[in-house]
C-alpha positions in Angstrom: -21.3 -0.7 -0.4 -20.1 -3.8 -1.9 -22.2 -4.3 -4.1 -21.6 -4.5 -6.3 -20.4 -7.8 -7.4 -16.6 -7.3 -8.2 -15.0 -10.4 -6.9 -11.8 -12.3 -7.1 -9.3 -12.2 -9.9 -9.2 -9.1 -12.2 -11.2 -6.7 -9.9 -8.6 -4.1 -10.1 -6.5 -5.5 -12.8 -4.0 -8.3 -12.9 -0.8 -6.3 -13.0 2.4 -7.1 -11.0 1.7 -4.5 -8.4 -1.4 -5.4 -6.3 -4.0 -2.9 -5.2 -4.1 -1.9 -1.5 -5.4 0.6 0.9 -4.7 1.4 4.5 -6.2 4.2 6.7 -7.2 5.3 10.1 -11.0 5.9 10.1 -12.9 8.0 12.6 -16.6 6.9 12.5 -19.2 9.1 14.0 -22.2 8.1 11.9 -23.5 4.7 10.9 -22.4 3.0 7.8 -25.3 1.3 6.2 -25.3 -2.5 5.0 -22.7 -3.0 2.3 -20.3 -5.5 1.0 -16.8 -5.2 -0.4 -15.2 -6.2 -3.6 -12.1 -7.0 -1.7 -10.6 -8.3 1.5 -10.6 -6.1 4.6 -8.7 -6.3 7.9 -9.7 -3.9 10.6 -8.6 -3.1 14.2 -10.6 -0.9 16.5 -8.4 1.2 18.7 -10.8 3.4 20.5 -14.6 4.0 20.9 -17.5 1.6 20.9 -20.3 0.5 18.7 -22.0 -2.5 17.1 -21.5 -4.3 13.8 -24.0 -6.5 12.0 -22.4 -9.2 9.8 -24.8 -11.3 7.7 -27.6 -10.5 10.1 -25.6 -11.3 13.3 -24.8 -8.5 15.7 -21.7 -8.1 17.8 -20.1 -5.4 19.8 -17.2 -3.3 18.7 -14.6 -2.1 21.2 -11.0 -1.5 21.5 -9.2 -4.7 20.4 -11.9 -6.0 18.0 -10.0 -7.5 15.2 -12.0 -8.3 12.0 -11.3 -10.0 8.7 -14.0 -9.4 6.1 -14.4 -11.3 2.8 -16.4 -10.3 -0.2 -19.4 -12.4 0.6 -20.1 -10.7 4.0 -22.8 -7.9 4.2 -22.1 -5.8 7.2 -23.0 -2.5 8.7 -21.4 -0.5 11.5 -23.2 1.6 14.1 -20.8 3.7 16.2 -21.8 4.7 19.7 -22.9 8.4 19.6 -20.9 9.2 22.8 -17.9 7.2 22.0 -17.2 7.4 18.2 -15.1 4.5 16.6 -11.5 4.9 15.7 -10.2 2.0 13.6 -7.4 1.0 11.4 -8.3 -0.8 8.1 -6.4 -2.5 5.4 -8.0 -3.5 2.0 -6.4 -5.7 -0.6 -7.5 -7.8 -3.6 -8.3 -11.5 -3.3 -6.0 -12.1 -6.2 -3.0 -11.6 -3.9 -3.8 -14.9 -2.3 -5.3 -16.9 -5.2 -2.7 -16.0 -7.9 0.5 -16.4 -6.0 1.5 -20.0 -5.1 3.7 -18.9 -2.2 0.5 -17.6 -0.4 -1.4 -20.9 -1.1 -1.4 -21.9 2.7 -3.3 -18.7 3.5 -6.1 -19.5 1.1 -8.0 -21.3 3.8 -8.6 -18.0 5.5 -10.8 -17.1 2.4 -12.0 -20.3 1.0 -12.1 -22.7 3.9 -13.4 -22.7 7.6 -16.9 -21.9 6.5 -18.2 -21.6 10.0 -15.5 -19.4 11.4 -16.3 -16.2 13.1 -15.0 -13.2 11.1 -14.0 -11.2 14.2 -12.1 -11.8 17.4 -11.6 -9.6 20.6 -7.9 -9.5 21.4 -6.0 -8.3 24.6 -4.6 -4.9 25.2 -1.0 -6.1 24.6 -2.0 -7.8 21.3 -3.9 -4.8 20.2 -0.8 -2.7 20.7 1.2 -5.3 18.6 -1.3 -5.2 15.7 -1.6 -1.4 15.9 2.1 -1.1 15.4 1.9 -3.1 12.2 -0.8 -0.7 10.8 1.3 2.3 11.8 4.2 0.9 9.8 1.9 0.2 6.8 0.4 3.6 6.9 3.9 5.2 6.9 4.9 2.9 4.0 1.8 3.9 2.0 2.6 7.6 2.4 6.1 7.5 1.4 8.3 6.3 -1.5 10.4 3.4 -0.5 12.3 0.7 -2.3 10.5 -2.7 -2.4 7.3 -1.0 -1.3 4.9 -3.5 -2.8 6.7 -6.5 -1.4 7.1 -5.0 2.0 3.4 -4.1 2.1 2.5 -7.7 1.2 4.6 -9.1 4.0 2.7 -6.9 6.4 -0.6 -8.1 5.1 0.6 -11.7 5.5 1.7 -10.8 9.1 -1.8 -9.5 9.9 -3.5 -12.5 8.4 -1.3 -14.9 10.3 -1.8 -13.0 13.6 -5.6 -13.0 13.0 -5.7 -16.8 12.3 -3.6 -17.5 15.4 -5.8 -15.3 17.7 -8.9 -16.9 16.4 -7.6 -20.4 16.9 -6.2 -19.7 20.3 -9.5 -18.3 21.5 -11.4 -21.5 20.8 -14.6 -19.4 20.3 -17.9 -21.3 20.1 -18.7 -22.1 16.6 -22.0 -23.3 15.0 -21.8 -27.1 14.7 -20.7 -28.1 11.2 -23.2 -30.9 11.4 -26.1 -28.7 12.1 -25.4 -25.0 11.3 -28.4 -22.6 11.2 -30.1 -21.9 8.0 -28.7 -18.4 7.5 -25.2 -19.6 8.0 -25.7 -22.3 5.4 -27.1 -19.9 2.8 -24.1 -17.5 3.3 -21.8 -20.5 2.9 -23.5 -21.4 -0.4 -23.2 -17.7 -1.6 -19.5 -18.0 -0.6 -19.2 -21.2 -2.6 -20.8 -19.7 -5.8 -18.2 -16.8 -5.6 -15.4 -19.2 -5.2 -16.4 -21.7 -7.9 -18.2 -19.5 -10.5 -15.8 -20.9 -13.2 -17.2 -24.4 -12.7 -20.3 -26.0 -14.2 -22.6 -24.8 -11.4 -26.3 -25.5 -11.4 -28.9 -24.8 -8.7 -29.8 -28.5 -8.5 -26.1 -29.5 -8.0 -25.6 -27.0 -5.2 -28.9 -27.9 -3.5 -27.8 -31.5 -3.5 -24.3 -30.7 -2.2 -25.6 -28.6 0.7 -28.6 -30.8 1.3 -31.3 -28.2 0.5 -34.6 -28.4 -1.4 -33.9 -26.7 -4.7 -37.1 -24.5 -4.7 -36.3 -23.4 -1.1 -32.7 -22.7 -1.9 -33.7 -20.6 -4.9 -35.9 -18.3 -2.7 -33.3 -18.2 0.0 -30.5 -17.0 -2.3 -32.8 -14.3 -3.7 -33.8 -13.2 -0.1 -30.2 -12.8 0.9 -28.7 -11.3 -2.3 -31.6 -9.7 -4.1 -31.0 -12.0 -7.1 -31.9 -15.5 -8.1 -29.2 -18.1 -8.5 -28.9 -17.8 -12.3 -28.7 -13.9 -12.2 -26.2 -14.0 -9.4 -24.0 -16.5 -11.2 -24.2 -14.6 -14.5 -23.4 -11.2 -12.8 -20.3 -12.7 -11.1 -19.1 -14.3 -14.3 -19.7 -11.2 -16.5 -17.9 -9.0 -13.9 -14.9 -11.2 -14.1 -15.2 -11.3 -17.9 -15.1 -7.5 -18.0 -11.8 -7.5 -16.0 -10.3 -10.1 -18.4 -11.4 -8.2 -21.5 -9.8 -5.0 -20.3 -6.7 -6.6 -18.8 -5.7 -9.4 -21.2 -5.4 -10.0 -24.9 -7.5 -13.1 -24.7 -10.1 -14.0 -27.4 -13.7 -13.6 -26.4 -14.1 -17.4 -26.7 -11.2 -18.0 -24.3 -12.7 -15.5 -21.9 -16.2 -17.2 -22.1 -14.6 -20.6 -21.1 -12.4 -18.9 -18.5 -15.4 -17.5 -16.6 -17.3 -20.7 -16.7 -19.4 -20.7 -20.0 -19.3 -23.8 -22.1 -21.0 -22.0 -25.0 -19.6 -18.7 -26.4 -23.1 -18.0 -27.8 -24.6 -18.2 -24.3 -21.7 -16.0 -23.0 -22.4 -13.4 -25.8 -26.1 -13.4 -25.1 -25.8 -13.1 -21.2 -23.0 -10.4 -21.5 -25.1 -8.2 -23.8 -28.2 -8.6 -21.6 -26.2 -7.4 -18.6 -24.0 -4.7 -20.1 -26.1 -3.6 -23.0 -23.3 -4.2 -25.5 -21.5 -7.2 -26.9 -18.1 -8.3 -25.4 -16.4 -7.2 -28.7 -18.0 -3.8 -28.5 -17.1 -3.6 -24.8 -13.4 -4.2 -25.7 -13.5 -1.6 -28.5 -15.0 1.0 -26.1 -12.3 0.2 -23.6 -9.5 0.6 -26.2 -11.2 3.9 -27.4 -11.4 5.4 -23.9 -7.9 4.1 -22.8 -5.2 5.3 -25.2 -1.9 4.4 -23.8 1.0 6.9 -24.0 4.4 7.0 -22.5 3.2 8.8 -19.3 0.3 6.5 -18.9 2.5 3.4 -19.3 4.7 4.7 -16.5 2.0 5.8 -14.1 -0.7 3.2 -14.6 0.9 0.5 -12.4 1.1 2.9 -9.5 -2.6 4.0 -9.9 -4.0 0.9 -8.4 -3.8 2.6 -5.0 -5.7 5.6 -6.4 -8.4 3.5 -7.9 -8.7 1.6 -4.6 -9.2 4.9 -2.8 -11.8 6.1 -5.4 -13.8 3.0 -5.0 -13.7 3.0 -1.3 -14.7 6.6 -1.3 -17.8 5.8 -3.6 -18.8 3.0 -1.4 -18.6 5.2 1.7 -20.4 8.2 0.3 -22.8 6.7 -2.3 -25.7 8.0 -0.2 -24.5 11.6 -0.6 -24.8 13.9 -3.7 -21.7 12.1 -5.2 -20.7 13.3 -8.7 -17.8 12.7 -10.9 -16.8 16.3 -10.7 -16.8 16.3 -6.9 -14.9 13.0 -6.8 -12.3 14.3 -9.2 -11.8 17.5 -7.1 -11.5 15.4 -3.9 -8.6 13.4 -5.4 -7.1 16.3 -7.4 -7.4 14.5 -10.7 -9.3 15.4 -13.8 -12.7 13.9 -14.5 -11.4 12.1 -17.5 -8.5 10.5 -15.6 -10.9 9.2 -12.9 -13.2 7.7 -15.6 -10.2 6.2 -17.4 -8.8 4.5 -14.3 -12.2 3.2 -13.2 -12.9 2.0 -16.7 -9.5 0.3 -17.0 -9.7 -1.5 -13.6 -13.4 -2.2 -13.1 -14.8 -2.1 -16.7 -17.2 0.6 -15.7 -17.4 4.3 -15.8 -17.8 6.5 -12.6 -21.6 6.8 -13.2 -22.1 3.1 -14.0 -20.3 2.0 -10.9 -22.1 4.5 -8.6 -25.4 3.3 -10.0 -24.5 -0.3 -9.4 -23.5 0.4 -5.8 -26.7 2.3 -5.2 -28.9 -0.3 -6.8 -27.3 -3.1 -4.9 -27.9 -1.4 -1.6 -31.5 -0.6 -2.6 -32.0 -4.3 -3.1 -30.8 -5.0 0.4 -33.3 -2.5 1.8 -36.1 -3.9 -0.3 -35.3 -7.4 1.1 -34.7 -6.4 4.7 -37.0 -3.4 5.5 -40.5 -2.1 5.0 -39.3 1.3 3.7 -41.3 2.8 0.9 -39.7 2.8 -2.5 -39.5 6.5 -2.4 -37.7 6.5 0.9 -35.2 3.9 -0.4 -34.6 5.9 -3.5 -33.5 8.9 -1.4 -31.8 6.6 1.1 -29.4 5.3 -1.5 -28.5 8.7 -2.9 -31.1 9.5 -5.6 -32.7 12.9 -5.6 -35.2 11.9 -8.2 -37.6 9.0 -7.9 -37.9 8.9 -11.7 -34.1 8.5 -12.1 -34.1 5.8 -9.4 -37.1 4.0 -11.0 -35.5 4.1 -14.4 -32.0 3.0 -13.2 -33.4 0.2 -11.1 -35.6 -1.2 -13.9 -32.6 -1.1 -16.3 -30.3 -2.9 -13.8 -32.7 -5.5 -12.6 -35.1 -5.9 -15.6 -38.1 -5.2 -13.3 -39.6 -2.3 -11.5 -38.7 -1.7 -7.8 -42.2 -2.7 -6.8 -42.0 -5.9 -8.8 -38.6 -6.7 -7.1 -40.2 -6.2 -3.7 -43.1 -8.5 -4.6 -40.7 -11.2 -5.8 -38.7 -10.9 -2.7 -41.8 -11.1 -0.4 -43.0 -14.1 -2.4 -39.7 -15.9 -1.9 -39.6 -15.5 1.8 
């Protein structure tokens, strides 16, 4: 999944009601390496399997309690004889970063760089956490007063329990003085996502984390499929898209808000990534999103729907996923699905699906020896030509050239 690079404020809009999703999943087949655009808290209640987080494997069993942030790449491999059953809750990072009353919880996302993102809890504690998920699931499926606020309190309750469990366990952590190289690289990627608005340069980050600049450049590309500059630009432009579609800010104001000192640089980078200027992007959004009384009423409550659509796309991007099938699955018209996705993410269904698939293709190029054709089919393309064209447009190089660059940087 995650892929995609939808991070932090504005991913699903900056409305008063925050996006959330909760479900009880039954996993019988592996979920390939992916990353999320959101925070995810999961609890395994039955079955067994393995999970690989940023290249480190651990076992999944009843009581495995996990808190995933957007910079983690992970995959799940269920035991074929004992499929996994787990609760999951997803919510936007903006819930923590935009509301001062949750400021104390920010350390769960932005601090404790060497913390383990999972913990194995006791049977008694598992029952306690399971009860919270059951309440949340009931809340999601019914119309109640104070629904959003109630749901937020339950998310906070999960976060507090997770932090307490993890601290009480006193798990062995990598030494902050001498963490392994992979851990440090992920911490740097984490840092870029958290500080993209600042005047970041490769040399400054290399100095801050005590890395050779050339080595760090290659390591970032090996882990993300992008060099430092491209990664930073993509994060900034992604956030700019959210601001353009959600706020009546000028393009100059937005350029400064996402970290660009020069509006001209922002304009050039935005157009190179999106294919159109920021102004045209805003015009297209206004053209495709025509507010009317019914939309004004229903749009705030659609964040949950958008969240489910995006989750569905991340989960099934390898299949023959189409706008028509997705619209039928959610019992909405194709135009409404596209409208909601465009409003909240700045992308149409097809553009979002391509980005998810290409991101996962980059991971496979960087971590496997699969042929380009096999990777094309693995990430959901039935036509190699379509994959080649889409990949080249997205990465400004052919799949083969991307692999050579990756191998050269290793």
